[in-house]
C-alpha positions in Angstrom: 6.6 -19.9 -20.9 7.1 -18.6 -24.3 4.7 -17.3 -26.2 4.3 -19.1 -29.4 3.1 -18.9 -32.9 0.9 -21.9 -33.7 0.3 -23.0 -37.4 -2.9 -25.3 -38.4 -2.4 -27.1 -41.5 -2.6 -30.4 -42.7 -0.3 -29.6 -45.7 3.1 -30.9 -43.8 5.5 -29.4 -46.2 3.9 -26.1 -46.6 3.4 -25.7 -42.6 7.0 -26.9 -42.0 8.3 -24.2 -44.6 6.3 -21.5 -42.9 7.8 -22.7 -39.4 11.4 -22.3 -40.9 10.5 -18.8 -42.1 8.8 -17.5 -38.7 11.8 -19.4 -36.8 14.5 -17.3 -38.5 12.8 -14.2 -37.5 12.9 -15.3 -34.2 9.5 -16.6 -33.3 8.6 -19.7 -31.4 6.6 -22.0 -33.3 4.5 -24.9 -33.0 2.7 -27.0 -35.5 -0.7 -29.1 -35.6 -2.4 -31.1 -38.6 -5.7 -30.3 -37.6 -8.0 -28.2 -35.6 -8.6 -30.8 -32.8 -4.7 -31.0 -32.8 -4.7 -27.2 -32.5 -7.2 -26.4 -29.8 -5.2 -28.8 -27.5 -2.3 -26.7 -28.0 -4.1 -23.6 -27.3 -5.5 -24.8 -24.2 -1.8 -26.1 -22.9 0.5 -23.3 -24.4 0.8 -19.6 -24.6 -0.7 -18.9 -28.0 -0.6 -15.7 -29.0 -1.2 -15.8 -33.2 -2.8 -18.6 -35.1 -2.1 -19.3 -38.6 -4.7 -21.6 -39.8 -5.8 -23.1 -43.3 -9.0 -22.8 -44.2 -9.8 -26.2 -45.6 -8.5 -28.6 -42.7 -9.6 -32.3 -42.3 -11.8 -31.9 -39.5 -13.0 -28.2 -39.7 -13.5 -25.1 -41.6 -11.0 -22.7 -40.8 -13.1 -19.7 -40.9 -15.4 -21.2 -38.3 -12.6 -22.4 -35.9 -12.0 -18.3 -35.7 -15.1 -18.2 -33.4 -14.2 -21.5 -31.2 -10.6 -19.8 -30.7 -11.9 -16.3 -29.6 -14.2 -18.2 -27.1 -11.3 -20.0 -25.5 -8.7 -16.9 -25.4 -10.3 -13.7 -26.7 -6.7 -12.0 -27.1 -5.3 -14.5 -29.8 -5.3 -13.3 -33.1 -5.9 -15.5 -35.9 -4.9 -15.1 -39.5 -6.8 -17.7 -42.2 -4.9 -19.0 -45.3 -6.3 -20.5 -48.2 -5.4 -22.1 -51.6 -8.7 -20.5 -53.2 -9.7 -17.2 -51.5 -13.2 -16.0 -51.7 -14.7 -12.6 -50.8 -17.4 -14.2 -48.9 -15.2 -16.2 -46.9 -12.9 -13.2 -46.3 -15.5 -11.1 -45.0 -16.8 -14.5 -42.8 -13.4 -14.7 -41.2 -13.2 -11.0 -40.6 -16.7 -10.9 -39.4 -15.9 -14.1 -37.0 -12.8 -11.9 -35.6 -10.1 -13.2 -37.6 -6.7 -10.4 -38.2 -6.7 -11.1 -41.7 -7.4 -13.6 -44.4 -4.4 -14.4 -47.2 -4.6 -16.4 -50.4 -1.5 -18.7 -50.2 1.1 -17.8 -52.9 0.2 -14.4 -52.6 1.5 -14.1 -49.1 5.3 -14.7 -49.3 5.9 -11.0 -48.7 3.2 -10.2 -46.8 3.1 -12.9 -43.8 6.2 -11.8 -41.8 4.9 -8.2 -41.2 1.3 -9.4 -40.7 2.5 -11.8 -38.2 4.4 -9.0 -36.4 1.2 -6.7 -36.4 -0.8 -9.7 -35.0 1.3 -10.4 -32.4 1.7 -7.1 -31.3 -2.2 -6.8 -31.0 -2.0 -9.9 -29.3 0.2 -9.0 -26.7 -1.5 -6.1 -26.1 -5.1 -7.6 -25.6 -3.3 -10.2 -23.3 -1.9 -7.8 -20.8 -5.0 -5.9 -21.0 -6.9 -9.1 -20.1 -4.1 -9.9 -17.0 -4.7 -6.4 -15.8 -8.4 -6.6 -15.8 -8.0 -10.3 -13.8 -5.6 -8.1 -11.5 -8.3 -5.3 -11.0 -10.6 -7.9 -10.3 -8.6 -9.7 -7.7 -7.7 -6.5 -6.2 -11.2 -5.2 -6.1 -13.7 -8.1 -6.3 -15.0 -10.7 -3.7 -11.6 -12.2 -3.4 -10.1 -9.1 -1.4 -13.1 -9.9 1.4 -10.9 -12.3 3.5 -12.3 -14.6 6.0 -14.0 -18.0 6.3 -16.2 -17.1 9.4 -20.0 -18.0 8.5 -20.9 -14.3 9.3 -18.7 -13.0 6.7 -19.4 -16.0 4.1 -23.3 -15.3 4.3 -22.6 -11.6 3.5 -20.3 -12.3 0.6 -22.9 -14.5 -0.7 -25.5 -12.1 -0.5 -23.3 -9.7 -2.1 -22.6 -12.0 -5.3 -26.0 -12.8 -5.7 -26.9 -8.9 -5.8 -23.7 -8.0 -8.0 -25.0 -9.0 -11.1 -28.2 -7.3 -10.9 -28.7 -3.3 -11.2 -30.4 -3.4 -7.6 -29.8 -0.9 -5.3 -28.0 -2.1 -2.2 -27.9 -0.8 1.5 -25.0 -2.0 3.5 -25.4 -2.0 7.2 -22.8 -2.2 9.8 -20.7 -0.8 12.7 -17.7 1.9 11.8 -15.0 0.0 10.1 -16.5 -3.0 9.0 -15.7 -2.9 5.6 -18.5 -1.2 3.6 -16.3 0.3 1.1 -14.5 -2.8 0.1 -18.1 -4.7 -0.4 -19.1 -1.7 -2.6 -16.0 -1.9 -4.9 -16.4 -5.9 -4.7 -20.2 -5.6 -5.7 -19.2 -3.0 -8.7 -16.1 -4.8 -10.1 -18.1 -8.1 -9.8 -21.1 -6.2 -11.8 -22.1 -5.9 -15.7 -21.0 -2.3 -14.8 -17.3 -3.2 -13.6 -15.9 -1.3 -16.8 -17.5 2.0 -16.0 -16.5 4.2 -13.3 -16.9 3.5 -9.5 -17.1 6.7 -7.6 -17.2 6.5 -3.5 -18.6 9.6 -1.5 -18.5 10.0 2.1 -21.5 12.1 3.2 -20.5 13.0 6.5 -17.5 14.6 5.1 -19.4 17.9 3.5 -21.9 20.2 4.5 -25.0 20.1 3.0 -24.4 22.9 0.5 -21.2 21.5 -0.3 -22.3 17.8 -0.8 -25.2 18.8 -3.1 -22.9 20.6 -5.6 -20.4 17.6 -5.3 -23.2 15.3 -6.2 -25.2 17.0 -8.4 -23.0 19.7 -9.7 -24.0 23.4 -10.6 -24.1 25.9 -13.6 -21.8 28.9 -13.6 -22.9 31.9 -11.7 -25.3 29.8 -9.5 -23.6 31.2 -6.7 -20.6 33.2 -5.5 -17.6 31.2 -6.6 -19.5 29.5 -9.2 -17.3 30.4 -12.3 -17.7 27.8 -14.5 -20.3 24.6 -15.1 -19.4 21.5 -12.9 -20.4 18.3 -13.3 -21.6 16.1 -10.1 -20.6 12.8 -9.0 -23.9 11.4 -10.3 -22.7 12.5 -13.8 -19.2 11.5 -13.3 -20.4 7.7 -12.3 -22.8 7.8 -15.3 -22.9 4.1 -16.6 -21.4 2.8 -13.4 -21.9 2.7 -9.8 -21.9 5.6 -6.9 -21.3 4.5 -3.2 -22.6 6.9 -0.6 -21.2 6.2 2.6 -22.5 7.5 5.8 -25.7 8.4 4.0 -27.7 8.8 7.5 -25.9 12.4 7.5 -27.4 13.6 4.3 -30.2 16.5 4.9 -33.7 15.9 4.3 -33.7 18.3 1.2 -31.0 16.4 -0.3 -32.5 12.7 0.5 -35.4 14.1 -1.6 -33.3 14.7 -4.2 -31.6 11.6 -3.9 -35.1 9.7 -4.0 -36.1 11.5 -7.4 -32.7 10.0 -8.8 -33.8 6.6 -7.7 -37.1 6.7 -9.0 -36.5 8.1 -12.8 -32.8 8.9 -13.0 -32.8 12.6 -13.2 -32.1 15.7 -11.3 -31.7 19.3 -11.6 -28.3 21.0 -11.2 -27.9 24.0 -8.4 -28.7 27.2 -11.0 -30.1 25.0 -13.8 -33.7 24.6 -15.2 -33.6 21.8 -17.2 -33.1 18.2 -15.9 -29.9 16.0 -16.1 -30.5 12.3 -16.8 -28.0 9.5 -15.8 -28.0 5.8 -15.2 -26.2 5.0 -12.3 -26.5 2.0 -9.5 -26.6 3.4 -6.1 -24.7 1.2 -3.6 -25.3 3.1 0.0 -24.0 2.4 3.5 -24.7 3.7 7.0 -24.0 2.6 10.9 -27.2 4.0 11.7 -30.4 2.1 12.4 -31.9 3.9 9.4 -35.7 2.4 10.2 -35.4 3.9 13.6 -34.2 7.2 12.2 -37.3 7.2 9.8 -40.1 6.2 12.6 -38.0 8.8 14.7 -38.5 11.6 11.8 -34.7 12.0 11.2 -34.9 10.1 7.9 -37.1 9.9 5.0 -39.3 6.7 5.5 -39.7 6.8 1.6 -36.3 7.1 1.1 -35.7 4.3 3.5 -38.2 1.7 1.8 -36.5 2.5 -1.3 -33.2 1.8 -0.1 -33.7 -1.2 2.1 -35.2 -3.7 -0.6 -31.8 -5.0 -0.4 -30.1 -4.8 2.5 -26.7 -6.7 3.7 -25.5 -6.3 7.4 -21.5 -6.5 7.5 -20.8 -8.3 11.0 -18.7 -6.7 13.5 -15.0 -8.1 13.9 -15.9 -9.5 17.5 -18.4 -11.7 15.5 -16.0 -13.3 13.3 -13.1 -13.8 15.5 -11.7 -16.6 13.8 -10.8 -14.3 10.8 -8.8 -12.2 12.9 -5.3 -13.7 11.9 -6.4 -14.3 8.6 -6.8 -10.4 8.1 -3.5 -9.7 10.5 -1.3 -11.6 8.2 -2.5 -10.0 5.2 -2.0 -6.1 6.6 1.4 -7.2 8.2 2.4 -8.4 4.7 0.9 -5.4 3.0 2.6 -2.8 5.8 5.9 -4.7 5.6 5.9 -4.1 1.8 5.1 -0.8 2.1 7.8 0.3 4.6 10.2 -1.9 2.7 11.1 -4.3 5.6 11.4 -8.4 5.4 8.0 -9.7 6.2 8.2 -10.9 10.2 7.5 -13.9 12.0 4.9 -13.8 14.7 5.0 -15.0 18.0 1.8 -17.1 19.0 1.1 -14.8 22.0 0.9 -11.7 19.7 -2.0 -13.5 17.8 -3.4 -14.4 21.3 -3.6 -10.8 22.3 -5.2 -9.7 18.9 -8.0 -12.5 19.7 -8.8 -11.3 23.1 -9.3 -7.6 22.2 -12.7 -6.3 21.9 -11.9 -4.3 18.5 -14.7 -1.8 18.9 -13.3 -0.1 16.0 -13.6 -3.3 13.7 -10.9 -4.0 10.6 -10.1 -0.4 10.3 -8.8 -0.3 14.0 -7.0 -3.8 13.2 -5.4 -2.4 10.1 -4.1 0.7 12.2 -2.6 -1.8 14.9 -1.0 -3.6 12.2 0.4 -0.7 10.5 1.7 0.7 14.3 3.4 -2.4 14.7 5.3 -3.0 11.7 6.6 0.7 12.1 7.8 0.0 15.3 9.5 -3.3 14.6 12.9 -3.8 14.9 13.3 -7.5 15.4 12.6 -10.5 12.5 9.5 -11.3 15.0 6.1 -9.6 16.0 6.1 -9.9 19.6 3.1 -9.0 22.3 5.5 -6.0 23.5 5.0 -4.1 20.2 1.1 -3.8 21.0 -0.3 -0.7 22.5 -0.9 -0.9 26.2 -4.5 -1.4 25.9 -3.9 -5.0 24.7 -2.1 -5.7 28.0 -4.8 -4.9 30.5 -2.8 -2.0 31.5 0.1 -4.5 32.9 2.4 -3.8 30.1 5.0 -0.8 30.0 7.8 0.2 27.9 10.8 -0.3 29.8 12.7 2.0 28.0 11.0 4.9 28.9 8.3 4.7 31.7 7.5 8.5 32.1 4.7 9.6 29.6 6.7 12.3 28.1 9.3 10.2 26.9 7.3 7.4 25.5 5.2 10.2 23.4 8.8 11.9 22.2 10.2 8.6 21.5 7.1 7.6 19.7 6.8 10.7 17.6 10.3 10.3 16.4 10.1 7.2 15.2 7.0 7.9 13.3 8.7 10.8 11.8 11.6 8.4 11.0 9.3 6.1 9.3 7.3 9.1 7.1 10.8 10.4 5.8 10.2 13.6 8.0 6.9 14.4 6.0 4.7 15.9 9.2 1.2 15.9 7.5 1.9 11.9 6.9 3.0 11.8 10.3 0.1 13.6 12.0 -2.1 11.5 9.8 -0.5 8.1 11.2 -0.6 9.4 14.4 -4.0 10.6 14.3 -3.7 13.7 15.6 -3.9 17.6 13.7 -0.9 19.1 12.0 -0.7 22.1 14.5 -0.7 19.7 17.2 2.3 17.7 16.0 4.2 21.3 15.4 3.7 22.2 19.1 4.7 18.5 20.0 7.9 18.8 18.1 8.7 22.1 19.5 7.8 21.1 23.2 9.8 18.0 22.9 12.7 19.7 21.1 12.5 17.0 18.7 15.4 17.4 16.0 15.6 15.2 12.8 19.1 13.9 11.6 
């Protein structure tokens, strides 16, 4: 649908004249004789700029600005009047009008003014589209599935999202805790501010402290300049601490202080830093038992557990496996530039029979592997790893283990266009191991 310029004016001759001028400039123009008809057109058409008379039969054009902005904030409105007043002009701009012109004085102004208004409206429209896209990609629509267990978790997350409450996400590894954390952030009032995710198990105690809270130049060897911590980077937004159960007791005490009064002291600093950050934490551990056993601070556990959400393992949401698998099939087909395949019903049957100890992450990795190996336009059970066949499946192309491994490594290297670091990631082995196997199997890429 082509975007339009809407003229709202009950003076038909003047409206027609203005429309012809704009059409000659290449614009698509529609007209309405009153506010009611104009608002109906705004609902149905892709209107970007409105030229509205101030004195309409059924409304005041200056006040109409607010109603239009409430409907579609990206639309720019230019008010036109036969008898301009300073007070009306000020009120129009205050209400959100792009400009306010007196009829008769606007002949040489209207075309460049409409052009500027349209440029601004188009920019705002595309920003609005991008925001909607971000919310779709990161908000609750990305949480797929209709099983009662996942719907209950989503409902709890939606209720807490619009608050500033600290949230503790519990569940096995691979159940999608980071996806939930992002969804809560992008559905919150902080969605326009940063979302910072940290895996606490990926750092040593000392490194994690400097990453989270920053340090002052000279605080330790190698601290050549001041460093902002991730809590400062997330100021105004949300910080997600994954695998929180791996955090040391000393850091737990520092985190507790941040939760209680929003302050902390950088390494090597003496003054306190204050931040306004929402915390979402996640763990696959039983923190209550860890606290009782002295492995986790009990006061921090109570502070975190005020609002907790348990994410169900994949084995408790079997009805969602096909939905998730189809999503990943579409995702990875596009990634490797292959046509999205049809799927044999026995393929899904085997997926549903699997235990999925690695949950969604395991399913995602299995589908990525299947798409890489796919040569035919249909996914069949033979593409699935051996464990899906209860030990009864063998690749008849190559029965000995060395041949299977050589063949698989070659296909992965071809898929990643020879990028050995990426191949090692996909294979789940170290880069040094990959180089050793390439040499051992005499693998040469053409």
